[in-house]
C-alpha positions in Angstrom: 26.1 4.8 -11.4 25.8 3.5 -14.9 27.9 0.4 -14.3 25.5 -0.6 -11.6 22.6 -0.9 -14.0 21.3 -4.4 -14.9 20.6 -6.0 -18.2 17.2 -7.5 -17.8 17.7 -9.5 -21.0 20.5 -11.3 -19.2 18.5 -11.3 -16.0 21.4 -10.4 -13.8 23.0 -7.2 -12.4 25.8 -5.9 -14.4 27.9 -4.9 -11.3 27.4 -4.6 -7.7 28.5 -1.0 -7.4 29.9 0.6 -4.2 29.8 -1.5 -1.1 28.8 -4.5 -3.1 25.1 -3.5 -3.3 23.5 -3.9 -6.7 21.8 -0.8 -8.1 18.3 -2.4 -8.0 18.5 -3.0 -4.2 19.5 0.7 -3.7 16.6 1.6 -5.9 14.2 -0.6 -3.9 15.4 1.0 -0.6 14.8 4.6 -2.0 11.5 3.8 -3.5 10.3 1.9 -0.4 11.1 4.9 1.8 9.4 7.1 -0.7 6.2 5.0 -0.5 6.6 5.1 3.3 6.4 8.9 3.2 3.2 8.5 1.1 1.6 6.4 3.8 2.9 8.6 6.6 0.7 11.4 5.1 -2.1 9.1 4.1 -2.5 7.5 7.5 -2.2 10.7 9.5 -5.9 11.4 9.3 -6.7 7.9 10.7 -4.5 8.4 13.7 -5.9 11.8 14.3 -9.6 10.8 14.1 -10.2 11.0 17.8 -9.0 14.6 17.8 -10.6 15.6 14.4 -13.9 13.9 15.3 -14.2 16.1 18.4 -12.9 19.3 16.9 -15.1 19.2 13.7 -18.0 17.3 15.3 -17.8 14.4 12.8 -19.9 11.2 12.8 -18.4 7.8 12.2 -20.0 7.9 8.8 -18.2 11.1 7.9 -14.9 9.7 9.1 -15.4 6.8 6.8 -16.2 9.2 3.9 -12.9 11.0 4.5 -11.1 7.7 3.8 -13.3 7.0 0.9 -12.6 10.4 -0.7 -8.8 9.8 -0.7 -9.2 6.2 -2.0 -11.5 7.2 -4.9 -9.1 9.9 -6.3 -6.1 7.6 -5.5 -7.7 4.9 -7.6 -8.4 7.2 -10.6 -5.0 8.8 -10.7 -3.2 5.6 -10.0 -4.6 4.0 -13.2 -4.7 7.0 -15.5 -1.2 8.4 -14.6 0.2 4.8 -14.5 -1.0 4.4 -18.1 0.5 7.8 -19.1 3.8 6.6 -17.5 3.7 3.5 -19.7 2.9 5.5 -22.8 5.6 8.1 -22.3 8.2 6.1 -20.5 8.4 9.0 -17.9 8.9 8.0 -14.3 10.8 10.7 -12.4 9.0 13.5 -14.1 5.8 12.2 -12.6 7.1 11.1 -9.2 8.8 14.3 -8.1 5.8 16.6 -8.6 3.6 14.1 -7.0 5.6 14.2 -3.8 5.5 18.0 -3.8 1.7 18.1 -4.4 0.7 15.6 -1.7 2.9 17.4 0.8 1.0 20.6 0.1 -2.3 18.8 0.6 -1.2 17.7 4.0 -0.8 21.4 4.9 -4.2 22.0 3.5 -5.6 19.3 5.7 -4.2 21.1 8.8 -6.0 24.3 7.7 -9.4 22.6 7.4 -12.2 24.2 9.5 -15.0 21.9 8.3 -15.8 18.4 7.1 -16.2 19.7 3.5 -12.8 21.4 3.5 -11.0 18.3 4.9 -12.9 16.1 2.4 -11.6 18.2 -0.5 -8.0 18.2 0.9 -8.1 14.4 1.2 -9.4 14.1 -2.4 -6.5 16.2 -3.6 -4.1 14.1 -1.6 -5.4 10.9 -3.3 -4.9 12.4 -6.7 -1.3 13.2 -6.1 -0.4 10.0 -4.2 -2.2 7.5 -6.4 0.5 7.1 -9.2 3.4 6.6 -6.8 3.0 2.8 -6.2 2.3 1.6 -9.7 5.1 3.7 -11.1 7.6 2.7 -8.4 6.7 -1.0 -8.8 7.1 -0.9 -12.5 10.6 0.5 -12.0 11.3 -2.2 -9.4 10.0 -5.0 -11.6 11.9 -3.9 -14.7 15.2 -3.6 -12.8 15.1 -6.7 -10.6 16.2 -10.3 -11.6 13.1 -12.6 -11.9 14.2 -14.8 -9.0 14.3 -11.9 -6.7 11.3 -10.1 -8.0 8.8 -11.2 -5.3 11.0 -10.1 -2.4 12.1 -6.9 -4.1 8.5 -5.8 -4.9 7.3 -6.9 -1.5 10.0 -4.8 0.3 9.4 -1.8 -2.0 5.7 -1.7 -1.3 5.4 -2.9 2.3 8.7 -2.1 4.2 8.8 1.7 4.0 5.0 2.2 3.9 4.6 0.2 7.1 7.8 1.3 8.9 7.1 5.0 8.4 3.3 5.0 7.6 2.1 2.5 10.2 4.8 2.3 12.9 6.5 5.7 13.1 3.4 7.7 12.0 1.1 6.9 14.9 3.8 7.6 17.5 4.9 10.8 15.9 1.5 12.0 14.7 -0.3 11.3 18.0 2.6 12.7 20.0 2.5 15.9 18.0 -1.3 16.1 18.4 -1.0 15.7 22.1 1.7 18.3 22.5 0.8 20.9 19.8 -2.6 20.0 18.4 -3.8 18.0 15.5 -3.3 20.8 13.0 0.4 21.0 13.7 0.6 17.2 13.2 -0.6 17.7 9.6 1.9 20.5 9.0 4.8 18.4 10.2 3.6 15.4 8.1 4.2 17.5 5.0 8.0 17.9 5.5 9.2 14.4 4.6 7.4 14.6 1.2 9.4 17.6 0.2 12.7 15.9 1.3 11.8 12.7 -0.7 11.0 14.7 -3.8 14.6 16.0 -3.8 16.1 12.5 -3.2 14.1 11.0 -6.1 15.2 13.9 -8.3 18.8 13.2 -7.5 18.8 9.4 -7.6 16.1 7.7 -9.7 16.7 7.8 -13.4 14.0 8.0 -16.1 15.5 5.2 -18.2 13.9 1.9 -17.1 15.5 -1.2 -18.7 12.7 -3.6 -19.7 12.8 -7.2 -20.4 11.8 -6.6 -24.0 14.4 -3.8 -24.3 11.9 -1.0 -24.4 12.0 2.1 -22.3 8.4 3.0 -22.8 6.2 4.4 -25.5 3.7 1.5 -25.6 0.2 3.0 -25.7 -2.7 1.0 -24.5 -6.3 1.7 -25.6 -9.5 1.0 -23.8 -9.8 -2.3 -25.8 -6.2 -3.0 -24.7 -7.2 -2.5 -21.1 -10.1 -4.9 -21.5 -7.7 -7.5 -22.8 -5.9 -7.4 -19.5 -9.1 -8.9 -18.0 -8.7 -11.9 -20.2 -5.9 -13.0 -17.8 -7.5 -15.0 -15.0 -4.8 -13.8 -12.6 -5.5 -10.2 -13.3 -9.2 -10.6 -12.4 -8.4 -12.5 -9.2 -5.7 -10.0 -8.2 -8.2 -7.2 -8.6 -10.7 -9.1 -6.4 -8.0 -9.9 -3.8 -6.8 -6.3 -3.8 -10.4 -5.0 -3.3 -10.8 -7.1 -0.1 -7.2 -6.6 0.9 -7.4 -2.9 0.8 -10.8 -3.0 2.6 -9.2 -5.1 5.4 -6.3 -2.7 5.7 -8.3 0.6 5.5 -10.9 -0.6 8.0 -8.2 -1.5 10.5 -6.5 1.9 10.1 -9.8 3.9 10.3 -11.8 2.1 13.0 -9.3 0.3 15.3 -8.1 3.6 16.9 -11.7 4.5 17.7 -12.4 1.0 19.0 -9.4 1.0 21.2 -10.3 4.4 22.8 -14.2 4.3 22.8 -14.8 0.6 23.4 -11.8 -0.9 25.1 -11.1 2.3 27.1 -7.4 2.7 26.2 -5.7 6.1 26.4 -4.3 7.8 23.3 -0.7 6.6 24.2 -1.7 2.9 24.3 -3.8 3.3 21.2 -0.8 4.8 19.3 1.5 2.0 20.3 -1.0 -0.7 19.3 -1.5 1.0 15.9 2.2 1.2 15.5 2.5 -2.5 16.0 0.6 -2.9 12.7 3.4 -1.1 11.0 6.1 -3.0 12.7 4.5 -6.3 11.8 4.0 -5.4 8.2 7.6 -4.0 7.9 9.0 -7.2 9.2 6.8 -9.4 7.0 7.6 -7.3 4.0 10.7 -9.5 3.8 9.3 -12.8 5.1 6.1 -13.2 3.1 7.3 -12.3 -0.3 10.5 -14.3 0.3 8.3 -17.3 1.1 6.4 -16.7 -2.1 9.6 -16.8 -4.2 10.3 -20.2 -2.7 7.0 -21.9 -2.0 5.0 -20.2 -4.7 2.6 -17.2 -4.8 -0.6 -19.1 -4.4 0.0 -21.1 -1.2 1.4 -18.1 0.6 -1.6 -15.9 -0.3 -4.0 -18.6 0.9 -2.2 -19.3 4.2 -1.8 -15.7 5.2 -5.3 -14.8 4.2 -6.5 -17.3 6.8 -4.1 -16.0 9.4 -5.3 -12.4 8.9 -8.9 -13.3 10.1 -7.6 -13.3 13.6 -6.4 -9.7 13.8 -9.9 -8.1 14.1 -11.1 -11.1 16.2 -8.3 -10.6 18.7 -9.2 -6.9 19.0 -12.8 -7.8 19.5 -12.5 -10.6 22.0 -9.1 -10.9 23.6 -9.3 -9.8 27.2 -5.6 -9.8 28.2 -3.2 -7.0 28.6 -2.5 -4.5 25.8 1.0 -5.9 25.5 -0.4 -9.4 24.9 -2.9 -8.1 22.4 -0.1 -6.3 20.6 1.8 -9.6 20.3 -1.2 -11.3 18.8 -1.9 -8.4 16.4 1.8 -8.5 15.3 1.5 -12.1 14.2 -1.9 -12.0 12.6 -1.3 -8.7 10.7 1.3 -10.6 8.6 -1.5 -11.0 6.0 -0.5 -7.5 4.8 2.6 -9.2 3.4 0.4 -10.7 0.6 -0.8 -7.3 -0.8 2.3 -6.5 -2.9 2.2 -10.1 -4.2 -1.3 -9.7 -5.5 -1.3 -6.0 -6.2 2.0 -6.0 -8.1 4.1 -9.1 -8.4 1.5 -11.6 -9.8 0.1 -9.0 -12.3 3.7 -8.1 -13.4 4.5 -11.8 -14.0 1.2 -12.3 -15.9 1.0 -9.6 -18.6 3.5 -8.3 -21.2 6.3 -6.1 -19.8 5.2 -3.0 -21.6 2.0 -2.9 -19.6 3.6 -3.1 -16.1 2.5 0.3 -14.8 -0.9 0.0 -16.5 -1.8 -3.4 -15.0 -0.5 -2.4 -11.5 -2.4 0.9 -11.8 -5.5 -1.2 -12.7 -5.2 -3.5 -9.8 -4.3 -0.8 -7.4 -6.9 1.6 -8.8 -9.8 -0.8 -8.7 -8.8 -2.0 -5.2 -8.8 1.5 -4.0 -11.9 2.5 -5.9 -14.0 -0.3 -4.6 -12.3 -1.5 -1.5 -10.9 1.8 -0.3 -13.9 3.9 -1.2 -16.9 1.6 -0.5 -15.7 -0.3 2.6 -15.0 2.6 5.0 -18.2 4.4 3.9 -20.3 1.2 4.4 -18.4 0.3 7.6 -18.8 3.8 9.0 -22.6 3.8 8.6 -22.7 0.2 10.0 -20.8 1.5 13.0 -23.3 4.3 13.5 -26.2 1.8 13.5 -24.6 -1.4 15.0 -21.6 -0.2 17.0 -17.8 0.0 16.3 -17.5 -3.8 16.3 -19.2 -3.9 12.9 -16.2 -2.6 10.8 -14.0 -5.2 12.5 -16.3 -8.1 11.6 -16.3 -6.8 8.0 -12.5 -6.8 8.0 -12.5 -10.4 9.2 -14.7 -11.4 6.3 -12.4 -9.6 3.9 -9.4 -11.6 5.1 -11.3 -14.9 4.5 -12.0 -13.8 1.0 -8.3 -13.2 0.3 -7.8 -16.9 1.0 -10.8 -18.0 -1.0 -9.8 -16.0 -4.1 -6.2 -17.1 -3.6 -7.2 -20.7 -4.1 -8.1 -19.9 -7.7 -4.8 -18.2 -8.7 -2.5 -19.6 -11.3 1.1 -19.9 -10.1 3.5 -17.4 -11.5 6.6 -17.6 -9.3 9.5 -18.1 -11.7 11.1 -21.0 -9.7 7.8 -22.9 -9.6 6.8 -22.3 -13.2 10.3 -23.4 -14.4 10.0 -26.5 -12.3 6.6 -27.3 -13.7 7.9 -26.7 -17.3 10.8 -29.0 -16.7 8.6 -31.7 -15.2 6.3 -31.6 -18.2 
């Protein structure tokens, strides 16, 4: 295994390893699947809302609060534990317990007999899941050559999370709920987390080779955190993450309800339409970051931000068959491919290397704290007063803001910045 490691000072893999696959791509695959398991558990409650709403007699506002509860604690732990990871240089020692803990909270969700109990279970799940992405992305960034960083970080964040969390999850979770009840679905959702904890323990190594030769130990104070906001791209990436997370969460939470209660689809059709979101994002996890490596981060964020507006509008106004609607949603949901670029890649290319997990915990944390917490709560109460179309209109506005904020970004793609330096 050691010969597969890369020297980031040289910027190239040392050796390809078995089957000619460099260590960093094996690492990306494992971490991507791991993050997919995180989203498999996280999204379970969204796909089970039609069942939970009836069983626990919940309002749309309470459903929104369940999502907000997880996002709030996800945000807090993502930043704080990400900073601890930077300070100590510990990765695996944090990731393995996190997977065990959030699997246990999935079981607790299945045991819930009231809104309050489910609310607490989702808060605990957020605490355990929050650090996974910033820590995994810091490992990915530090172990990947700069010219492949955009694609590697995009695949890590979006491929597994959408293949498992958004494509496989609705089919499996809804199928289990139909056959055995929604509580059993939560219990089964816990199993992959325990398996992934064992895989991470056996494969991922603590030592992360950094571009500055450090393996960790850089402590960042509150004043140091504030200096991160001196970077224009960090501020813009936080804003884009806020509206991007809002867009994504509103679709997960309210599109299943809209499909069933407004469009009149059955649960089977709903589950397939929701699964298409995952299939689209898994496919574009390669395409969109790859385009950003070649065309630049900024133009890709702007373009796909505009494309994403049409996902909620298609759900609201398209009158064709569910199959045709699914095709439209597949194309327009490609905006999700920009999230790893703005949540992780651009911040990682903007700040000093010793603050990788900290800055990604910051962008992820504030995105979850504001976008993930406020948007479903606000949209839920808007749905109670104005109908289930209201959250989808809010989502459309969020995608427009991705494009608007994207226009203000400073380019960080290594190929583009090198060309600009050479031209100067």
